[in-house]
N, C-alpha and C positions, 0 to 999 in steps of 0.2 A: 435421485441420482440416476441418470440414464447411461446408455452404452457409451455415448460420446465422452461423458465425464470420466468413466473408467478408462477409456482410451487415453484421455488427457493425463490422468494419474500415471498410467503405464509409461507414457512418453517421458514424463518428468523423472520417474524412477530409472528408466533405462538410460536416458542421456546423462543424467547426473551420475548414475552408477558407472557408466562407461568412462566419463571424464575422471572420476576418482580412481577407477581401476587403472587407467592409463598412468596416473601419478603413482599409484602403488607399485606398478611394475618397475618404476625407476627408483623406488625407495626400499631399502632393506627393511623387512618386516621386524626384525629383532630391534633395530634402532628406533623404529616407529613405536613399537611396544614399550621400549625403555622410556621414550619421550612421553608416552601416554601415562605411564606410572608416576611421572614427575609432575603431572598436572596439579594445579592448585584447586583442590576440591571445593573450597569455600567460594572462590570466584566462579567455578563451573556451575555450582548450584545457584549462585547469584545471577548468572546469565539466564537460566531458565525462569527464575523468579521475576526478573525484569521483563522478560518476554511476556509472561503471564500478566504482569502489571500493565503492560501496554494494552492488552486485551481488556483488562478491567477498566482502564481509563476510557476506552472506546465504548464499552458497555454502559458506563456511567454517563457518557455524552448522550447516548440514545435515551437513557432514563430521564435525564434532565429535559430534553426536548419533548419527550412523550408525556411527562408528568403533568397532571391537571388536578386541581383541587376537586374533591367530591367524587373521585373515581376510585375503584378498588385497586389495591396494590398487586402487582405481579411479582412472581418470584425472581430472586437474583439470578438463578440459573437461566430463566427465560431470556434475560437480557445478555448474560455472558455468552450464551450460545450463538448470538448474532455475529459478533466479530470473529469467532473461531470458525463458524460456517463460511463466512466471507473469506477467511484465510485459506480454507480448503479449496473453494471455487476459484479464488484468485490464482492459486498455484496450479490448477489443472486445466485452466482455459487460456487460450492465446491472448496476450496483452491484458491479462486479468479482467476480461470482459464478463466473467461469470460472478464476480464479487457482489456487485450491486443487486442484480436480480435475486441472488440467493439470500441476501439480507431481507429483501422484501418478502420472500416466501417465509422466512423464519419469523418475521414480525406478524404476518397473517396467521401463522400457526399458533402464536401465543394469544391471538384474539384481537389484534389491532386491525381496524378496518383498512382495506387496501389503499384508499385515497389518502387517509391520514398517515399511513405508513410511508407512502411515497413522499408526502410532504415533509415528514421528519427526516427521511434519508436525504432529500434535497437540501434541507437546511444544514444537516451535518456535512454534506458534500461541499457546500459553499464555505463553511467555516474552515474545513480541512484544507481546501484549495488556497484560501487566503493565508493560512499559517505556513503551508508548504511553499508558497511564493517567496516569503521572507527567507526561508531556509535555503532555497535554491539560489536566489539572487545573491545573498551574502556569501554562499559557498563559491559561486563563480567569481565574485569580486575578490575574495580573500584567499581562496585555495586553488583556483584553476591554474595558477602559475606553476604549481608543483607538478601537475600532469603535463603541461606544455613542455617544460624543460626536460622531463624524464621519459614521457610516453607520448610523443607527438602524434603517433598513429591513432592511439585510443582517444586522444583529446578531441579529434574531429567528431567521433561518434558521441562523446559526452556532450559536446556543444550542440549537436543535432538534437539529442534527447532533451537538453535544456530548452532549446527553442520550441520544441514540440510541447513540452509541459507549460512553459510560460505563455505561449500563444493561446492555449486553451483557457488558462487562468485569466489572462487579460480580457479575452472574449466574455468570460463569465462576469468579470467586474464591470465591463462595459454595459452589459445588460442591466446590472443593478444601478449604475450611476449615470449612464448615458443611454437610456432606454430608446428614445426616439431616433437618436443618431445610429444606434446599432441596427434598428429595424430598417432604416433608410439605406444604410450601407449594405446590409444583407440583400435587400431588394436590388440594389444597383449591381452587386456582384452576380446575382442570379440572372439579371438581364444580359450581362456580358456573356455568361455561360450559355445562354439560349442561342447565341450566334454560332456556337461550336458544337453543342450537344443537343440531342433530341429534346424538344420543348416539353413533352409530357414527362420525361425523366426529370428535367430541371424543375418542373412545376411540383412534382412529388417532393423533391428535395426542399423547395421553398416552403411548402406546407409543413413539412416535418420540422424544419429549423424554426419557423415562425411559432409553431406550437411550443417548442422547447423554450424559445425566448420568452413567450408569455408566461409559461410555468415558472421559469427561473426568476423572472421579474416579480411575480406574485409572491413567491416564497421569500425572495430577498426583502420585499417590503414588510412581509409578516415578521421576518427575523429582526428587522430594525425596530419593530414595536416591542419585541420581547427582549428588552435590554438585559435583564437579569439572567435569562437563559443564555443569551448570546455571550455574556461575560463568563459564566460558569463553563459553558461548552468550549469556549476559546481557551481557557486556562487548562482544561483537561486535554484538549487537543495538543497543546504545547507539551504537556506531560507525556502524552502518548508518543509523540514524535521523538522527544528526548530519550525515552526508553528504547524505542526501536532503533534510533540512530546510534545509541551507545553500545549496542550488542557487540560489534567487532572489537571495541576498546576493552570490554570486559573479557572477551575471549583471549585477547593478547595478554591481559593480566593473568588469566588462567594458565597461559603458557609461560608464566613467570617473566614476561617482558614488561618494560616500563615506558611505553610511548606517551606522546602528548595526546590528551583526549581530543583537543580541538583538531589536530591534524588528522587523526584517525577518523573522526566523525565527518570531516570534510571529504575524505576519500570515500567513505561509505555512502554519503549522499550522491557523490558522482557515479558510483557503481549503480545506484538506483536510477539515475538519469540514463545511463547506458542501457540498463535492463529494459527501460521503457520502449526501446526500438527493436528488441529481439522478439519476433513474432512466433515464439514457441511457448507452449505452456510452462509457466514457472521460469521463463527466460533461460531454460536449461542449456547448458553449454556456455552461453554468453556470461551467465552469472559467475560460474566457476572461473572462466578465463579472466574476466575483469577483476575478480578478487585476487587471483594469483598475480596478475600484472601490477595492480596498484599496491597491494599489501607486501610485495617484495621489498618495498621501501622500508618497512618496519621489521620484517622477518627475513633474516639473512640465511637461515637454515632451511634447506628444501624439505627436511623432515617436519619441522615445525610449521612450515607454510602449508604442507599437505594436511597436517593435523588440524591447523587453524581453519582451513577451507572446509573440511568436513564438519567441524563443530559449528561454523557459521551457517553452512547450508542446512544442517540438521535443525538448528535453533530457529532460523528465520523461515524455513519452508516445511521440512518434514515434521517438525514438532507441531506446527500449526495445522498441518494436514491430519495428523493423528488426533489432535484435540477436536478438529472439525468433523471427523468421522464419528466420534462419540457424540458431538453436538447434534449431528444429523440423525443419529439413531435414537437418542433419548430426547423425545419431544416433551415440552412442558405441557401442563394442563392448560387447555384453552380457556381464557378468562374473558367473559363477555363484559362489555362496559355497562355497569349499573350505577346509577347516581346514588350516592350516599346522602341521606337527609342531613 
């Protein structure tokens, strides 16, 4: 973890702390303390358990994709530390750009060869994006009207985040199922760009994109052949997403409220879409703002809204950061691949 990462962590803490402090200024501390004492401890513990369960599901996905007969087994900790390290670096880097590289480093540290680790992460990424696509599309179809009617200003940003996400996922699927068309279309677009941008720059972009297309296509074909692994990883990915998306609902239950799981989950997914376009580590500021704006639909008390925002932010970001720091510090024993007779 270098100086930039510490700066990113500091930015998240400062901006999130400032937003929460601004809310606390408007909120009587005595009333907030009284509301805190009324929290349902069972659901509060369940929130943390479900968050950990989402990391367990992700660790199990990597185990399934990595597992091969005839190889030595690696410790459960070595797999569990991969998603929590990803949570740490997702939180402290702009647009979550540090998540994937940090996973690669964690896998190499546990003894998985770099090329194979990259392949596993690409397969995991493909499965995740396909599952997320269904979640995003269904949310926009069935839940977007709630935002449009009540929060028209925020709806535009959510829609932009949705288009950004879905465009990247469609491009990924096009590589897998329309390989030659994708390559030809990419070349055509690059040829157009050459008329407006420096040719050497465009040529670098072309080479980089073509390499990624080749890599994704190869991994996609490999994944199609591993049908059992594909099924197992897909089921676990759905479980991982359900756990993560259900966190706000469980927090509302901890606040002794009884909202609809479907409506709360749809709102949460739309917050995630909005956060995708906030170019600050951890989407600090934007995350808190969107939570307050959208969840005011379910929480009519400013005190409970502030308390809920703090619990949500702690569970989904700071809790993962804390676990990720421990994951980064306590490295597993490096296991070399040895064939077992």
